[in-house]
C-alpha positions in Angstrom: 25.7 2.1 138.4 22.2 2.0 140.0 22.3 -1.8 140.0 25.6 -1.8 141.8 24.1 0.6 144.4 21.2 -1.7 144.9 23.5 -4.7 145.2 25.7 -2.9 147.8 22.6 -1.9 149.8 21.3 -5.5 149.8 24.6 -6.9 150.9 24.7 -4.4 153.8 21.1 -5.3 154.8 21.8 -9.0 154.6 24.7 -8.8 157.0 27.7 -8.9 154.8 28.9 -5.7 156.3 31.4 -6.1 159.1 29.4 -6.8 162.3 29.7 -4.4 165.1 31.2 -6.0 168.2 31.1 -3.1 170.6 28.3 -2.1 173.0 28.2 0.5 175.7 26.8 -1.0 178.9 26.9 0.1 182.5 29.4 -1.9 184.6 29.3 -2.1 188.4 27.9 0.4 190.7 28.2 4.1 190.0 29.3 4.9 193.6 31.6 3.0 196.0 29.4 1.7 198.8 29.4 -1.7 200.5 31.8 -3.2 198.0 35.3 -4.5 198.8 38.4 -6.1 197.3 41.5 -8.1 198.0 44.8 -8.5 196.3 46.0 -12.0 195.4 49.2 -13.4 194.1 49.7 -16.7 192.2 53.2 -18.3 192.2 52.3 -21.5 190.3 53.2 -23.8 193.2 51.1 -26.9 193.7 51.9 -29.0 196.8 53.2 -32.5 196.0 53.1 -31.7 192.3 55.5 -29.0 191.3 55.8 -25.4 190.2 54.3 -24.3 186.9 54.0 -21.3 184.7 50.5 -20.3 183.8 48.6 -18.3 181.2 45.0 -18.4 182.4 43.1 -18.3 185.7 39.4 -19.0 186.2 37.2 -18.2 189.2 33.6 -19.3 189.9 31.5 -18.6 193.0 30.2 -21.7 194.8 28.3 -19.9 197.6 24.8 -18.5 197.1 26.2 -15.1 198.2 29.0 -13.6 196.3 29.5 -11.8 193.0 32.2 -9.8 191.3 31.8 -6.0 191.0 32.7 -4.3 187.7 35.4 -6.2 185.8 36.0 -8.5 188.8 39.7 -9.1 188.3 41.9 -6.0 187.7 45.2 -4.2 188.4 47.5 -7.0 187.1 51.2 -6.8 188.0 51.9 -7.6 184.3 50.3 -5.4 181.7 50.0 -8.2 179.2 47.1 -9.7 181.2 43.4 -8.9 180.9 40.2 -10.2 182.3 36.5 -11.1 181.5 33.5 -11.4 183.9 30.2 -13.2 183.1 27.0 -11.2 182.8 25.8 -12.6 186.2 29.2 -11.6 187.7 29.7 -15.1 189.3 32.4 -16.3 186.9 35.6 -14.5 185.9 38.8 -15.3 184.1 42.0 -13.7 183.2 44.7 -14.5 180.6 48.0 -13.3 179.3 51.4 -14.6 178.3 52.9 -17.5 180.3 54.2 -16.3 183.6 55.6 -17.7 186.9 54.2 -15.1 189.3 51.3 -12.6 189.1 49.4 -10.3 191.5 46.0 -8.8 190.9 42.9 -7.4 192.6 39.6 -9.1 193.1 36.6 -6.8 193.4 33.6 -8.2 195.2 30.1 -6.8 195.3 28.4 -6.4 198.7 29.9 -6.2 202.1 33.0 -8.0 203.5 30.8 -9.0 206.4 29.1 -11.5 204.1 30.8 -14.9 203.9 31.7 -16.0 200.3 33.2 -19.1 198.7 34.6 -19.6 195.2 36.8 -22.1 193.4 40.0 -20.9 191.7 41.8 -22.7 188.9 45.0 -22.0 187.0 46.0 -23.4 183.6 49.1 -23.8 181.4 47.5 -23.8 177.9 44.6 -26.2 178.2 46.1 -28.1 181.1 44.7 -27.5 184.6 47.7 -27.1 186.9 46.1 -26.1 190.3 42.9 -25.4 192.1 41.9 -24.0 195.4 38.6 -23.6 197.3 38.7 -20.0 198.6 36.5 -19.0 201.6 36.1 -15.6 203.1 34.6 -15.4 206.6 36.3 -12.4 208.3 39.6 -14.0 207.0 40.7 -16.2 204.1 41.0 -20.0 204.0 42.2 -21.5 200.8 43.0 -25.2 200.7 44.1 -26.9 197.5 41.6 -29.5 196.2 41.4 -31.9 193.3 38.2 -31.3 191.3 35.8 -34.3 191.2 35.0 -33.5 187.5 37.0 -32.4 184.6 37.5 -28.6 184.6 38.0 -27.0 181.2 39.4 -23.6 180.4 36.4 -23.0 178.2 34.1 -23.0 181.3 35.6 -19.5 182.1 35.3 -17.9 178.7 32.5 -15.9 177.2 30.2 -17.9 174.9 30.9 -17.2 171.3 28.6 -14.7 169.6 27.1 -16.3 166.5 27.7 -14.2 163.4 26.6 -15.2 159.9 29.2 -17.5 158.5 31.2 -16.5 155.5 29.8 -19.3 153.5 26.2 -18.3 154.0 27.0 -14.7 153.3 28.8 -15.7 150.1 25.8 -17.7 149.0 23.5 -14.7 149.7 25.8 -12.5 147.6 25.9 -15.0 144.7 22.1 -15.4 144.8 21.7 -11.6 144.6 24.1 -11.3 141.7 22.3 -14.0 139.8 19.0 -12.3 140.5 20.3 -9.0 139.2 21.9 -10.6 136.1 18.7 -12.4 135.3 16.7 -9.1 135.4 19.2 -7.3 133.3 
Protein backbone atom coordinates (compact mmCIF):
# COMPACT_ATOMS: atom_id res chain seq x y z
CA UNK A 1 0.00 0.00 0.00
CA UNK A 2 2.82 2.36 0.87
CA UNK A 3 4.52 1.68 -2.48
CA UNK A 4 1.29 2.49 -4.27
CA UNK A 5 1.03 5.78 -2.38
CA UNK A 6 4.59 6.67 -3.35
CA UNK A 7 3.86 5.78 -6.98
CA UNK A 8 0.75 7.95 -7.04
CA UNK A 9 2.63 10.85 -5.44
CA UNK A 10 5.44 10.53 -7.99
CA UNK A 11 2.99 10.42 -10.88
CA UNK A 12 1.30 13.58 -9.65
CA UNK A 13 4.63 15.35 -9.21
CA UNK A 14 5.84 14.32 -12.69
CA UNK A 15 2.80 15.82 -14.35
CA UNK A 16 0.55 12.87 -14.99
CA UNK A 17 -2.26 14.54 -13.12
CA UNK A 18 -4.67 16.47 -15.32
CA UNK A 19 -3.10 19.86 -16.04
CA UNK A 20 -4.99 22.90 -14.87
CA UNK A 21 -6.02 25.10 -17.77
CA UNK A 22 -7.71 27.88 -15.82
CA UNK A 23 -6.12 31.07 -14.57
CA UNK A 24 -7.69 34.17 -13.05
CA UNK A 25 -6.26 37.31 -14.64
CA UNK A 26 -7.48 40.91 -14.74
CA UNK A 27 -9.08 41.83 -18.07
CA UNK A 28 -9.49 45.37 -19.32
CA UNK A 29 -9.84 48.47 -17.23
CA UNK A 30 -11.70 48.36 -13.94
CA UNK A 31 -13.64 51.56 -14.78
CA UNK A 32 -15.13 52.89 -17.97
CA UNK A 33 -13.08 55.89 -19.02
CA UNK A 34 -11.88 56.90 -22.44
CA UNK A 35 -12.88 53.59 -24.02
CA UNK A 36 -15.36 53.16 -26.80
CA UNK A 37 -17.11 50.60 -28.95
CA UNK A 38 -19.02 50.05 -32.18
CA UNK A 39 -21.45 47.41 -33.37
CA UNK A 40 -20.79 45.65 -36.68
CA UNK A 41 -22.65 43.19 -38.84
CA UNK A 42 -21.29 40.68 -41.36
CA UNK A 43 -23.54 39.48 -44.18
CA UNK A 44 -21.03 37.34 -46.08
CA UNK A 45 -21.25 39.45 -49.23
CA UNK A 46 -18.03 39.92 -51.18
CA UNK A 47 -18.33 42.25 -54.21
CA UNK A 48 -17.67 40.52 -57.54
CA UNK A 49 -17.31 37.18 -55.76
CA UNK A 50 -20.56 36.08 -54.10
CA UNK A 51 -22.25 35.58 -50.79
CA UNK A 52 -20.85 33.08 -48.31
CA UNK A 53 -21.71 31.64 -44.95
CA UNK A 54 -18.90 31.94 -42.42
CA UNK A 55 -17.80 30.36 -39.14
CA UNK A 56 -14.76 32.43 -38.17
CA UNK A 57 -13.64 36.08 -38.20
CA UNK A 58 -10.19 37.47 -37.48
CA UNK A 59 -9.11 41.05 -36.75
CA UNK A 60 -5.63 42.56 -36.40
CA UNK A 61 -4.60 46.16 -35.89
CA UNK A 62 -2.35 47.67 -38.57
CA UNK A 63 -1.97 51.13 -37.02
CA UNK A 64 0.46 51.86 -34.21
CA UNK A 65 -2.46 53.15 -32.16
CA UNK A 66 -5.29 50.84 -31.38
CA UNK A 67 -6.02 47.88 -29.19
CA UNK A 68 -9.04 45.98 -27.99
CA UNK A 69 -10.38 46.41 -24.51
CA UNK A 70 -11.43 43.43 -22.45
CA UNK A 71 -12.49 40.53 -24.63
CA UNK A 72 -12.57 42.81 -27.69
CA UNK A 73 -15.44 41.16 -29.57
CA UNK A 74 -18.64 40.62 -27.58
CA UNK A 75 -22.42 40.60 -27.58
CA UNK A 76 -22.92 38.28 -30.56
CA UNK A 77 -26.40 38.15 -32.09
CA UNK A 78 -26.03 34.34 -32.11
CA UNK A 79 -25.28 32.72 -28.76
CA UNK A 80 -23.23 29.93 -30.38
CA UNK A 81 -20.40 32.36 -31.11
CA UNK A 82 -17.49 33.21 -28.78
CA UNK A 83 -14.28 35.21 -29.04
CA UNK A 84 -10.59 35.31 -28.13
CA UNK A 85 -8.23 38.30 -27.81
CA UNK A 86 -4.41 38.15 -27.81
CA UNK A 87 -2.44 39.11 -24.71
CA UNK A 88 -1.30 42.36 -26.37
CA UNK A 89 -4.95 43.09 -27.34
CA UNK A 90 -4.04 43.76 -31.00
CA UNK A 91 -5.45 40.54 -32.48
CA UNK A 92 -8.89 39.07 -31.90
CA UNK A 93 -11.04 36.35 -33.39
CA UNK A 94 -14.49 34.90 -33.04
CA UNK A 95 -15.95 31.58 -34.10
CA UNK A 96 -19.18 29.66 -34.05
CA UNK A 97 -21.39 27.55 -36.26
CA UNK A 98 -21.67 28.49 -39.94
CA UNK A 99 -23.95 31.48 -40.36
CA UNK A 100 -25.07 33.92 -43.07
CA UNK A 101 -25.46 37.05 -40.92
CA UNK A 102 -24.03 38.05 -37.54
CA UNK A 103 -23.82 41.24 -35.49
CA UNK A 104 -21.45 41.91 -32.60
CA UNK A 105 -19.70 44.67 -30.67
CA UNK A 106 -16.07 45.74 -30.95
CA UNK A 107 -14.62 47.25 -27.77
CA UNK A 108 -11.63 49.54 -28.33
CA UNK A 109 -9.19 50.84 -25.73
CA UNK A 110 -8.49 54.55 -25.66
CA UNK A 111 -10.47 57.43 -27.06
CA UNK A 112 -12.60 57.55 -30.20
CA UNK A 113 -10.71 60.75 -31.11
CA UNK A 114 -7.63 58.60 -31.87
CA UNK A 115 -7.60 57.25 -35.44
CA UNK A 116 -7.19 53.46 -35.74
CA UNK A 117 -6.83 50.95 -38.57
CA UNK A 118 -7.28 47.20 -38.63
CA UNK A 119 -7.69 44.41 -41.14
CA UNK A 120 -10.76 42.20 -40.90
CA UNK A 121 -11.08 38.71 -42.41
CA UNK A 122 -13.88 36.16 -42.53
CA UNK A 123 -13.57 32.45 -43.23
CA UNK A 124 -15.66 29.40 -44.13
CA UNK A 125 -13.71 26.57 -42.55
CA UNK A 126 -10.10 27.24 -43.53
CA UNK A 127 -11.03 29.17 -46.68
CA UNK A 128 -10.65 32.95 -46.57
CA UNK A 129 -13.84 34.43 -48.05
CA UNK A 130 -13.48 38.17 -47.55
CA UNK A 131 -11.28 40.91 -46.15
CA UNK A 132 -11.64 44.59 -45.44
CA UNK A 133 -9.31 47.34 -44.28
CA UNK A 134 -11.18 49.24 -41.57
CA UNK A 135 -10.24 52.83 -40.72
CA UNK A 136 -11.72 54.99 -37.99
CA UNK A 137 -11.08 58.72 -38.16
CA UNK A 138 -14.24 60.35 -36.79
CA UNK A 139 -16.13 57.94 -39.06
CA UNK A 140 -15.59 54.53 -40.69
CA UNK A 141 -14.16 53.68 -44.09
CA UNK A 142 -13.98 50.00 -44.94
CA UNK A 143 -12.93 49.08 -48.47
CA UNK A 144 -12.56 45.45 -49.46
CA UNK A 145 -9.03 44.37 -50.31
CA UNK A 146 -7.20 41.28 -51.47
CA UNK A 147 -4.35 40.40 -49.09
CA UNK A 148 -0.91 40.39 -50.71
CA UNK A 149 0.10 37.33 -48.67
CA UNK A 150 -1.75 34.19 -47.70
CA UNK A 151 -3.86 34.77 -44.61
CA UNK A 152 -4.47 31.70 -42.47
CA UNK A 153 -7.13 31.19 -39.84
CA UNK A 154 -4.42 30.04 -37.41
CA UNK A 155 -2.96 33.57 -37.36
CA UNK A 156 -5.94 34.59 -35.23
CA UNK A 157 -5.92 31.72 -32.75
CA UNK A 158 -4.11 31.42 -29.43
CA UNK A 159 -0.81 29.55 -29.55
CA UNK A 160 -1.19 26.03 -28.21
CA UNK A 161 0.00 25.59 -24.65
CA UNK A 162 2.55 22.78 -24.50
CA UNK A 163 1.59 20.02 -22.09
CA UNK A 164 3.60 16.86 -21.46
CA UNK A 165 2.64 14.39 -24.13
CA UNK A 166 0.84 11.21 -23.22
CA UNK A 167 3.76 9.20 -24.56
CA UNK A 168 6.36 10.86 -22.34
CA UNK A 169 4.03 10.65 -19.34
CA UNK A 170 3.47 6.94 -20.01
CA UNK A 171 7.20 6.32 -20.27
CA UNK A 172 7.74 8.13 -16.96
CA UNK A 173 5.10 5.96 -15.30
CA UNK A 174 6.61 2.76 -16.71
CA UNK A 175 10.05 3.80 -15.54
CA UNK A 176 8.77 4.46 -12.03
CA UNK A 177 6.97 1.11 -11.95
CA UNK A 178 10.12 -0.68 -13.06
CA UNK A 179 12.13 1.12 -10.41
CA UNK A 180 9.65 0.20 -7.67
CA UNK A 181 9.51 -3.45 -8.79
CA UNK A 182 13.28 -3.68 -8.84
CA UNK A 183 13.49 -2.43 -5.25
CA UNK A 184 10.77 -4.82 -4.04
